[in-house]
N, C-alpha and C positions, 0 to 999 in steps of 0.2 A: 478428616474423614467425615463425609456427610451421608445423610440417609440412614436407613435402618441397617444394623449389623446382623449378618447371618451367622448364627451360632450353631456349632455341632457339638454333641455330647458323646464322649467316649467313656463308657462305663455307666450303666443304668441301674446300679444297685442302691444300697441304703443311703449313701452320702449324696447321691444325685437327687433322690426323692426327698430326703430329709433336709437338704440345705440348698443346693444350687437351682434345681428346677423351679420350685415355688418362687424364689427370689427373682430369677431371670424372667419368669412369666409376667411379673408385675411391671416390667420396664417397657415403655413405649418404643424405646430405641432398638429393641431386640426382636429378632424373629428366630425361633427355635426350629431349624430346618432339617436337621439330620441327627440321627441317634444310632449308636453302635454299641453292641455288647456281644460277647462270645456266646451268650444265651439269647438267641434272636427274639424269643418271646418277651424278654425284659425290654429290649429296644422297641419292640412293637407296642408294648404297654405304655412306655414313656412317651412315645410319639403320639399315641392316641390321646393321652391325658394332657400333654403340654405342647405338642408340636403344631405347626401350621397344617392346614388341611392336606397339603401335598408333601409333607415331611418324608424324607427318605429314611430307610432303616438298613443297617448293615451288620454283618457278623465280623467283617474284617475292617479294622480301622484304616488300613491303607486305601481301601475303596472310598471311604469318607473323605480322606485327605486329598484324593484325586479330584474332588469337586472344586473348581476354581472359584465358585460363587461363595464359598464359606470363608468368612473373615476371621472368625474366632473359634477356638476349640477349648473345651473344658475337659481335662484329663482326670477321670474319677475312678481309676482302676487300682488294684493292689499295688503296693509300693514297688514291687519287682519290675513293673513295666512303666513306671513314671518317666524315667529317662528316655527309654526307647521311643515311646509314643510322643513325648514332648519334643524331642529333637527332630523326629520325622515331621511333626506338625510345623515347627519353626522353619524347617527346610522347604516345606510345602507352602510357605508364604502365609502362614496363619499366626495370629497372636495366640498366646497360650496362658490359660489359668490352669495350674496343676494343683491338685489337692496336696495337703501336707502329708508326710514330710516331703521335701523337695525330691529326694531320691533315696534309694536303699543305701548307697555309698557316696562318699565325698567325691570320688573320681567321676561318678555318673553325674552328680549335681554340678560339678565344675564343667563338664561337657555341655550340660544344659545352658549354663550361664554364658559360656563361650559362644555357643551357637546363636543365642539370642543377640549377643553383641555383634557377631559377624553378619547375621541376616538383617539386623535392624528391626526385627519384630519384637513386640513387647511380651515379656514373660513375668508372671507373678505366681505366688504360692498361697494356698488357701489358709492363711493364719487369721481366721475370722475373729478370734478373741481380742484382737487389736481394736475391733470396732464396737465393743461393748461400751456403754456410757461411762462406767467406772474407769476402763482402760483409757478412753479418750480424755477424760478429765485429768487423770494422773499424768498422762503424757504431756498435757499442757503445763501442768505444775512443774514437771521435770524440765521442759523446754524453757520455761521462764527462769529457771535457776533457783527455784524456791527451796530445793533440797541441797543445793550446792553441788559438790562433786560426790557422786554416789560411789562409795568404795567397798560396801558390803551389801550383798543381796541374796535373797533366797527365791528360788523358782519352785513353786509348789504344784505337784500333780499327784496327789495322794487320794486313792480310793480305798475304802476298807474292804469291800467285797463287791466288785463290779467288773468281772472278767467278761469281755465280749466273746460269747461262745459260738457265734455264727460266722459265716464267710471264712476268710483265711487268717483271721487275727492271731490264731495260736500257731501258725505255720511260719517258722523262722525263715525258711527258704523263700517264701513269697513276700514276707513282710520285713525281714531284716532284724526283727526284734519284737519285744512286747510293749509294756507300758512306757518305757523310755522313749522309743521312737514313735509311739502312738499319741500319748498325752503329755509326756515330758517335753516333747518338741514344742507344744503350744506354750508351756510355762517358760521355757528357755527363750523362745522368740520374744515373748512379752517382756522378759527381764532385760535382754540385750537392747531391745528397742527403747525401753524407758531410760536405760543408762546411756544410750547412744554410744555404745562401746562394742566394737566388732573385731578386737585384736586380742585373741587368746594367746597366752604364753605357755601354759601347761595344764594338764588335766590328770587327776587321779579318779578312779572309779571302781565301784563294786556292783555286781549284779547278783541276784539271788533267784533260785528256783526251789523254793521251800514249800509254800502252800499249794503250788501247782501240782505237787505229787499226790495230794490228798484226793480220795474218792468221795463222791456224794457230799461235797463241800457246800456250805451255804453260799449262795451267790445271787445277785440281783437278777441275772438272766438264766438261772437254773444251773445245775451242776455241770462241770466240765469233764471231759475225758482226759485223765492224766496221761494216757498214751499219746494223745494228739497235742498236748500242751508242751510244745518244744521251745517256747520262748521264756524269758525271765518273768517272774511275777512281781519283782520290785527291783529298783536300780537307784544308785546314789552317786553323785559326782561332786568333786571339789575342783573348781575351775579358778585358775589365777590368770588375770589379764595382764597385758604388757605394762599397763600403768600402775600395777600393783593391786588393783581391785580384786575382790574375792566374790565368787558366786557359788552357793551350795544348791545343787539340783536334786530334788527328791521326786521319785515317780513310782507309783504302784497301782496294780489292778487289785491285788489281794495282799493285805497287811493287817496284822493284829494291832490296830490303833484306833483311837477316836479323834485324832487330830486330822480331820479330813478337809482338804482343799484342792481344787482342780483348776488349772489355768489361772493361777494367781501368782503374785509376787510380793515380796517385802523388800523395801529399799532403805538403806541407811546412808545418809550423806553428811557432809560437813556442816550444813545449815539446817537440816531437818530430816525427818524420816516419813515413811508411808507404808501402809500395808492394805491388802484387800480382804482381810479376814473379817467375815461378818459385815461387810460393807467397807467402803473406802474411808480410811482414817489417815490424817496427817498429824505428825507430832513434831515438836521442837521446843525452842526456848525463846522467850521474849521478856525483856525487862527483868532478867534474872529469875524468871519463873518458867517452869515447864508447862507446856500446853498440849492438848489433844483436840483436834477438830474432826467430828464425824461429818463427812460431806453428804449433803442432801443432793441426790441426783434426780433430775427430771429429764424428760425426753429431749428438750431443746438445749441449745448452747454447747453441743459437743464440738470437738476440735475441728472437724472437717465440714460439718453441716450445721446450720442453725435452724432450730424450730422443726426439725424433722423427727417424727415418731416412727422409727424403724428398728427392726431387729438387727443384731450384728450381721447376720447373713444378708439381709436386705441392703444394709449400708455397704457391706463388702462388695456385693454385686453391682450396685449403682455407681460406686466410685471407680470400680474397675472399668465398667463400660464408659464412664465419663472420661477417664484418662485416655481411652482409645479414640473417642470422638474428638477430644481436644488436643491429642498428641502430647500428653504430659506424662511424667513418670508415675508408675503405679505406687500405691502406698507401701505395699510389701515388695521390696526390690529383690531381685534374684541374688545379688551379692550379699544381702543380709541373710537370706534363707540358706545360702551356701555355708556361712559360718555356723549356723545352727546345726546343720548336718555334719560339719567337720568336728564339732565338739561332741555330738552324740556318738559318732563313730569312735572318737578317742576314748570315751568312757567305756565302751564295749572292749576296745583294744586293751586299755589299762586293766580292766577286770580279768581279761584273759591271761595277760602276762604277769600281773602283779606289780607292774612298774608304771611310773608316770610317763605320760606322752608329752613331748615337748614340740612346739611349733617353731618354725623359722621366724 
Protein backbone atom coordinates (compact mmCIF):
# COMPACT_ATOMS: atom_id res chain seq x y z
CA UNK A 1 0.00 0.00 0.00
CA UNK A 2 1.48 3.32 -1.06
CA UNK A 3 0.55 6.96 -0.46
CA UNK A 4 -1.46 8.31 2.41
CA UNK A 5 -4.16 6.21 4.04
CA UNK A 6 -7.65 7.69 4.31
CA UNK A 7 -9.02 6.98 7.78
CA UNK A 8 -12.64 7.12 8.93
CA UNK A 9 -13.63 7.38 12.60
CA UNK A 10 -16.87 5.77 13.82
CA UNK A 11 -17.65 6.96 17.33
CA UNK A 12 -16.39 10.42 18.28
CA UNK A 13 -16.62 10.25 22.07
CA UNK A 14 -14.10 10.09 24.89
CA UNK A 15 -11.83 7.30 23.61
CA UNK A 16 -11.62 8.95 20.19
CA UNK A 17 -10.49 12.29 21.64
CA UNK A 18 -8.47 10.82 24.50
CA UNK A 19 -6.49 8.28 22.48
CA UNK A 20 -7.01 7.70 18.76
CA UNK A 21 -7.42 11.13 17.18
CA UNK A 22 -4.40 12.89 18.77
CA UNK A 23 -2.13 9.95 17.84
CA UNK A 24 -3.42 9.56 14.27
CA UNK A 25 -3.15 13.32 13.69
CA UNK A 26 0.62 13.10 14.25
CA UNK A 27 1.17 10.56 11.48
CA UNK A 28 2.24 11.87 8.08
CA UNK A 29 0.92 8.72 6.40
CA UNK A 30 -2.65 9.38 7.54
CA UNK A 31 -5.49 11.62 6.41
CA UNK A 32 -8.52 11.80 8.72
CA UNK A 33 -11.22 12.19 6.09
CA UNK A 34 -14.51 10.99 7.66
CA UNK A 35 -16.20 11.14 11.05
CA UNK A 36 -19.38 9.45 12.23
CA UNK A 37 -21.38 9.60 15.44
CA UNK A 38 -25.06 9.12 16.29
CA UNK A 39 -24.71 12.61 17.80
CA UNK A 40 -23.83 14.59 14.66
CA UNK A 41 -22.47 17.50 16.70
CA UNK A 42 -19.74 15.20 18.06
CA UNK A 43 -18.75 14.14 14.54
CA UNK A 44 -18.66 17.77 13.42
CA UNK A 45 -16.51 18.78 16.40
CA UNK A 46 -14.02 15.96 15.76
CA UNK A 47 -13.86 16.76 12.04
CA UNK A 48 -13.17 20.43 12.75
CA UNK A 49 -10.44 19.64 15.27
CA UNK A 50 -8.69 16.71 13.56
CA UNK A 51 -9.98 16.27 10.03
CA UNK A 52 -8.91 17.43 6.60
CA UNK A 53 -10.50 20.65 5.36
CA UNK A 54 -12.99 18.65 3.29
CA UNK A 55 -13.66 15.90 5.85
CA UNK A 56 -17.11 14.31 5.69
CA UNK A 57 -19.42 13.88 8.68
CA UNK A 58 -22.13 11.26 9.14
CA UNK A 59 -24.78 10.07 11.58
CA UNK A 60 -25.07 6.64 9.91
CA UNK A 61 -21.91 4.51 9.80
CA UNK A 62 -23.20 2.71 6.69
CA UNK A 63 -22.93 5.95 4.71
CA UNK A 64 -19.30 6.35 5.79
CA UNK A 65 -18.53 2.75 4.77
CA UNK A 66 -20.05 3.36 1.34
CA UNK A 67 -17.19 5.75 0.51
CA UNK A 68 -14.70 3.65 -1.53
CA UNK A 69 -11.86 6.11 -0.90
CA UNK A 70 -11.68 5.22 2.81
CA UNK A 71 -8.95 2.65 3.49
CA UNK A 72 -9.13 2.25 7.27
CA UNK A 73 -11.87 2.53 9.88
CA UNK A 74 -11.47 2.95 13.65
CA UNK A 75 -14.50 1.58 15.52
CA UNK A 76 -14.77 3.52 18.80
CA UNK A 77 -18.34 2.87 19.87
CA UNK A 78 -19.95 1.10 22.88
CA UNK A 79 -19.19 -2.63 23.05
CA UNK A 80 -22.63 -3.68 21.82
CA UNK A 81 -21.91 -2.39 18.29
CA UNK A 82 -18.23 -3.40 17.92
CA UNK A 83 -19.00 -6.57 15.98
CA UNK A 84 -21.78 -5.18 13.80
CA UNK A 85 -19.76 -2.18 12.63
CA UNK A 86 -16.41 -3.98 12.34
CA UNK A 87 -17.89 -6.79 10.24
CA UNK A 88 -19.66 -4.29 7.98
CA UNK A 89 -16.40 -2.34 7.58
CA UNK A 90 -14.40 -5.45 6.70
CA UNK A 91 -17.08 -6.43 4.18
CA UNK A 92 -16.82 -2.92 2.73
CA UNK A 93 -13.12 -3.54 2.00
CA UNK A 94 -11.75 -1.50 4.91
CA UNK A 95 -9.03 -2.40 7.40
CA UNK A 96 -10.35 -2.14 10.97
CA UNK A 97 -8.97 -1.02 14.31
CA UNK A 98 -11.66 -1.79 16.90
CA UNK A 99 -11.40 -0.56 20.46
CA UNK A 100 -11.22 -3.14 23.23
CA UNK A 101 -12.84 -5.42 24.12
CA UNK A 102 -13.13 -7.13 20.75
CA UNK A 103 -16.88 -7.65 21.18
CA UNK A 104 -19.59 -8.11 23.76
CA UNK A 105 -19.69 -11.89 23.20
CA UNK A 106 -17.35 -14.63 22.01
CA UNK A 107 -19.72 -15.52 19.15
CA UNK A 108 -19.57 -11.94 17.83
CA UNK A 109 -15.80 -11.78 18.25
CA UNK A 110 -15.42 -15.06 16.32
CA UNK A 111 -17.53 -13.62 13.49
CA UNK A 112 -15.19 -10.61 13.36
CA UNK A 113 -12.07 -12.78 13.17
CA UNK A 114 -13.66 -15.06 10.54
CA UNK A 115 -14.72 -12.08 8.42
CA UNK A 116 -11.21 -10.59 8.51
CA UNK A 117 -9.77 -13.92 7.38
CA UNK A 118 -12.32 -14.33 4.59
CA UNK A 119 -12.02 -10.77 3.25
CA UNK A 120 -8.25 -10.56 3.59
CA UNK A 121 -8.54 -7.21 5.38
CA UNK A 122 -6.54 -6.50 8.53
CA UNK A 123 -8.25 -6.36 11.92
CA UNK A 124 -6.69 -5.33 15.22
CA UNK A 125 -8.02 -4.55 18.69
CA UNK A 126 -7.06 -1.52 20.82
CA UNK A 127 -4.99 -3.13 23.57
CA UNK A 128 -2.70 -0.12 23.93
CA UNK A 129 -1.12 -1.27 27.21
CA UNK A 130 1.08 -3.64 25.22
CA UNK A 131 2.87 -0.55 23.94
CA UNK A 132 4.01 0.88 27.29
CA UNK A 133 7.79 0.83 27.85
CA UNK A 134 7.50 -1.60 30.80
CA UNK A 135 5.27 -3.95 28.78
CA UNK A 136 7.59 -3.89 25.81
CA UNK A 137 10.66 -4.62 27.94
CA UNK A 138 8.97 -7.44 29.83
CA UNK A 139 7.77 -8.97 26.56
CA UNK A 140 11.36 -9.01 25.34
CA UNK A 141 12.45 -10.69 28.60
CA UNK A 142 9.75 -13.35 28.14
CA UNK A 143 10.57 -13.91 24.47
CA UNK A 144 14.24 -14.45 25.33
CA UNK A 145 13.21 -17.16 27.77
CA UNK A 146 14.67 -15.40 30.81
CA UNK A 147 11.68 -16.47 32.94
CA UNK A 148 11.59 -19.99 31.52
CA UNK A 149 8.11 -21.48 31.27
CA UNK A 150 5.62 -19.18 32.99
CA UNK A 151 3.22 -21.46 34.87
CA UNK A 152 1.60 -18.99 37.30
CA UNK A 153 0.46 -15.43 36.60
CA UNK A 154 -1.79 -12.73 37.98
CA UNK A 155 -3.62 -10.20 35.83
CA UNK A 156 -4.25 -7.02 37.84
CA UNK A 157 -7.00 -4.48 37.11
CA UNK A 158 -7.89 -3.14 40.55
CA UNK A 159 -9.23 0.33 41.26
CA UNK A 160 -10.24 1.35 44.77
CA UNK A 161 -12.92 3.88 43.75
CA UNK A 162 -12.88 4.88 40.09
CA UNK A 163 -16.24 4.02 38.58
CA UNK A 164 -16.78 5.68 35.17
CA UNK A 165 -20.12 7.44 35.60
CA UNK A 166 -20.44 8.88 32.07
CA UNK A 167 -21.60 7.37 28.79
CA UNK A 168 -22.90 3.79 28.92
CA UNK A 169 -20.28 2.23 31.19
CA UNK A 170 -22.85 1.21 33.81
CA UNK A 171 -25.28 -0.24 31.23
CA UNK A 172 -24.96 -4.03 31.01
CA UNK A 173 -27.02 -4.23 27.83
CA UNK A 174 -24.72 -1.88 25.90
CA UNK A 175 -21.40 -2.90 27.46
CA UNK A 176 -21.80 -6.57 28.39
CA UNK A 177 -20.33 -6.02 31.84
CA UNK A 178 -18.40 -3.70 34.13
CA UNK A 179 -14.74 -3.64 35.22
CA UNK A 180 -14.06 -7.18 34.01
CA UNK A 181 -14.84 -6.40 30.37
CA UNK A 182 -13.62 -2.79 30.65
CA UNK A 183 -10.22 -2.94 32.39
CA UNK A 184 -9.86 -6.64 33.22
CA UNK A 185 -9.66 -7.18 29.47
CA UNK A 186 -6.43 -5.11 29.31
CA UNK A 187 -4.79 -7.02 32.17
CA UNK A 188 -5.73 -10.41 30.71
CA UNK A 189 -4.52 -9.46 27.22
CA UNK A 190 -1.19 -8.35 28.67
CA UNK A 191 -0.80 -11.57 30.68
CA UNK A 192 -1.63 -13.97 27.83
CA UNK A 193 0.69 -12.03 25.51
CA UNK A 194 3.61 -12.24 27.95
CA UNK A 195 3.01 -15.97 28.46
CA UNK A 196 2.43 -16.53 24.72
CA UNK A 197 -0.30 -18.93 25.80
CA UNK A 198 -3.73 -18.81 24.15
CA UNK A 199 -5.10 -22.25 25.00
CA UNK A 200 -7.45 -22.10 28.01
CA UNK A 201 -8.73 -25.35 29.49
CA UNK A 202 -11.17 -24.19 32.18
CA UNK A 203 -12.41 -21.11 34.02
CA UNK A 204 -14.00 -20.49 37.40
CA UNK A 205 -15.28 -17.02 38.22
CA UNK A 206 -17.18 -14.81 40.64
CA UNK A 207 -18.61 -11.35 40.08
CA UNK A 208 -19.93 -8.97 42.72
CA UNK A 209 -22.37 -6.09 42.81
CA UNK A 210 -21.84 -4.88 46.36
CA UNK A 211 -20.51 -1.32 46.47
CA UNK A 212 -22.50 -0.39 43.37
CA UNK A 213 -25.66 -0.50 45.49
CA UNK A 214 -24.46 2.35 47.70
CA UNK A 215 -25.78 5.91 47.35
CA UNK A 216 -23.55 9.00 47.48
CA UNK A 217 -20.43 6.83 47.48
CA UNK A 218 -16.95 8.33 47.29
CA UNK A 219 -15.71 8.05 43.72
CA UNK A 220 -13.04 9.66 41.54
CA UNK A 221 -15.69 10.80 39.05
CA UNK A 222 -18.47 11.65 41.46
CA UNK A 223 -21.22 9.48 42.95
CA UNK A 224 -23.02 6.98 40.75
CA UNK A 225 -26.74 6.31 40.50
CA UNK A 226 -27.32 2.83 42.05
CA UNK A 227 -30.45 2.42 39.89
CA UNK A 228 -28.36 2.74 36.72
CA UNK A 229 -25.43 0.65 38.00
CA UNK A 230 -26.48 -2.61 36.30
CA UNK A 231 -22.99 -4.16 35.90
CA UNK A 232 -20.65 -5.75 38.44
CA UNK A 233 -18.35 -3.57 40.57
CA UNK A 234 -15.71 -6.32 40.88
CA UNK A 235 -14.91 -9.70 39.33
CA UNK A 236 -12.38 -12.47 39.85
CA UNK A 237 -11.39 -15.42 37.69
CA UNK A 238 -9.30 -18.57 38.08
CA UNK A 239 -8.07 -19.74 34.68
CA UNK A 240 -6.34 -23.06 33.96
CA UNK A 241 -4.53 -23.40 30.63
CA UNK A 242 -4.15 -26.58 28.56
CA UNK A 243 -0.47 -26.87 29.56
CA UNK A 244 -1.37 -26.68 33.26
CA UNK A 245 -0.49 -23.01 33.78
CA UNK A 246 -2.69 -20.96 36.12
CA UNK A 247 -3.83 -17.34 35.77
CA UNK A 248 -5.66 -15.39 38.47
CA UNK A 249 -7.56 -12.38 37.10
CA UNK A 250 -8.78 -9.60 39.39
CA UNK A 251 -10.79 -6.57 38.26
CA UNK A 252 -12.67 -3.84 40.10
CA UNK A 253 -13.95 -0.31 39.71
CA UNK A 254 -14.90 -0.15 43.40
CA UNK A 255 -13.33 -2.34 46.08
CA UNK A 256 -12.30 -1.75 49.68
CA UNK A 257 -8.58 -2.33 49.15
CA UNK A 258 -5.30 -0.43 49.09
CA UNK A 259 -3.68 -2.96 46.75
CA UNK A 260 -4.30 -0.96 43.59
CA UNK A 261 -2.90 -1.89 40.18
CA UNK A 262 -4.37 -1.49 36.72
CA UNK A 263 -3.33 -3.08 33.43
CA UNK A 264 -0.44 -4.91 35.09
CA UNK A 265 0.64 -8.52 35.43
CA UNK A 266 2.84 -10.67 37.67
CA UNK A 267 4.59 -13.70 36.20
CA UNK A 268 6.24 -16.73 37.82
CA UNK A 269 8.32 -19.04 35.63
CA UNK A 270 10.71 -21.94 35.97
CA UNK A 271 13.78 -19.67 35.60
CA UNK A 272 12.59 -16.38 37.08
CA UNK A 273 9.71 -14.08 37.83
CA UNK A 274 8.57 -10.54 37.10
CA UNK A 275 5.98 -8.03 38.17
CA UNK A 276 4.93 -4.51 37.26
CA UNK A 277 4.05 -3.34 40.77
CA UNK A 278 5.62 0.06 41.41
CA UNK A 279 7.80 -0.34 38.34
CA UNK A 280 9.12 -3.36 36.48
CA UNK A 281 10.95 -5.88 38.68
CA UNK A 282 12.66 -9.10 37.64
CA UNK A 283 13.53 -11.77 40.20
CA UNK A 284 15.32 -15.11 40.24
CA UNK A 285 18.27 -17.11 41.48
CA UNK A 286 21.93 -16.97 40.44
CA UNK A 287 24.90 -18.75 42.01
CA UNK A 288 22.63 -20.13 44.77
CA UNK A 289 21.54 -16.58 45.71
CA UNK A 290 18.19 -14.87 45.21
CA UNK A 291 18.21 -11.62 43.27
CA UNK A 292 15.83 -8.80 42.36
CA UNK A 293 16.45 -6.29 39.58
CA UNK A 294 14.51 -3.02 39.34
CA UNK A 295 14.52 -2.23 35.62
CA UNK A 296 15.35 1.36 34.63
CA UNK A 297 13.15 2.22 31.66
CA UNK A 298 14.02 4.99 29.23
CA UNK A 299 12.19 6.07 26.08
CA UNK A 300 14.45 4.18 23.69
CA UNK A 301 15.16 0.53 23.13
CA UNK A 302 11.62 -0.80 23.25
CA UNK A 303 10.78 -4.07 21.57
CA UNK A 304 9.35 -2.70 18.35
CA UNK A 305 10.92 0.76 17.97
CA UNK A 306 14.38 2.00 18.92
CA UNK A 307 14.98 5.53 20.13
CA UNK A 308 11.39 6.70 19.79
CA UNK A 309 9.87 8.75 22.57
CA UNK A 310 6.17 8.04 22.15
CA UNK A 311 3.18 7.37 24.35
CA UNK A 312 1.60 3.93 24.25
CA UNK A 313 -1.25 5.37 22.16
CA UNK A 314 1.18 6.97 19.70
CA UNK A 315 3.17 3.77 19.32
CA UNK A 316 0.01 1.71 18.92
CA UNK A 317 -1.25 4.01 16.14
CA UNK A 318 2.09 4.25 14.30
CA UNK A 319 2.69 0.48 14.32
CA UNK A 320 -0.89 -0.19 13.19
CA UNK A 321 -0.53 2.16 10.22
CA UNK A 322 2.96 0.78 9.51
CA UNK A 323 1.59 -2.79 9.28
CA UNK A 324 -0.99 -1.62 6.73
CA UNK A 325 1.61 0.16 4.60
CA UNK A 326 4.05 -2.76 4.73
CA UNK A 327 1.37 -5.49 4.58
CA UNK A 328 2.58 -7.18 7.77
CA UNK A 329 0.66 -8.65 10.70
CA UNK A 330 -0.65 -6.25 13.36
CA UNK A 331 0.91 -6.51 16.82
CA UNK A 332 -2.49 -7.31 18.36
CA UNK A 333 -3.85 -10.18 16.31
CA UNK A 334 -7.60 -10.88 16.20
CA UNK A 335 -7.03 -14.52 17.17
CA UNK A 336 -5.37 -13.35 20.39
CA UNK A 337 -8.12 -10.87 21.26
CA UNK A 338 -10.68 -13.58 20.55
CA UNK A 339 -9.28 -15.75 23.36
CA UNK A 340 -9.43 -12.78 25.77
CA UNK A 341 -13.15 -12.38 25.00
CA UNK A 342 -13.68 -16.15 25.30
CA UNK A 343 -12.20 -16.19 28.82
CA UNK A 344 -14.03 -13.07 30.00
CA UNK A 345 -17.34 -14.52 28.83
CA UNK A 346 -16.54 -17.78 30.64
CA UNK A 347 -15.92 -15.89 33.92
CA UNK A 348 -19.37 -14.27 33.63
CA UNK A 349 -20.91 -17.65 32.75
CA UNK A 350 -19.22 -19.41 35.65
CA UNK A 351 -20.35 -16.70 38.07
CA UNK A 352 -23.92 -17.10 36.85
CA UNK A 353 -24.06 -20.89 37.09
CA UNK A 354 -21.66 -21.53 39.96
CA UNK A 355 -19.88 -24.11 37.82
CA UNK A 356 -16.56 -24.24 36.00
CA UNK A 357 -16.59 -23.61 32.24
CA UNK A 358 -14.54 -26.10 30.21
CA UNK A 359 -13.21 -25.47 26.69
CA UNK A 360 -12.73 -28.07 23.99
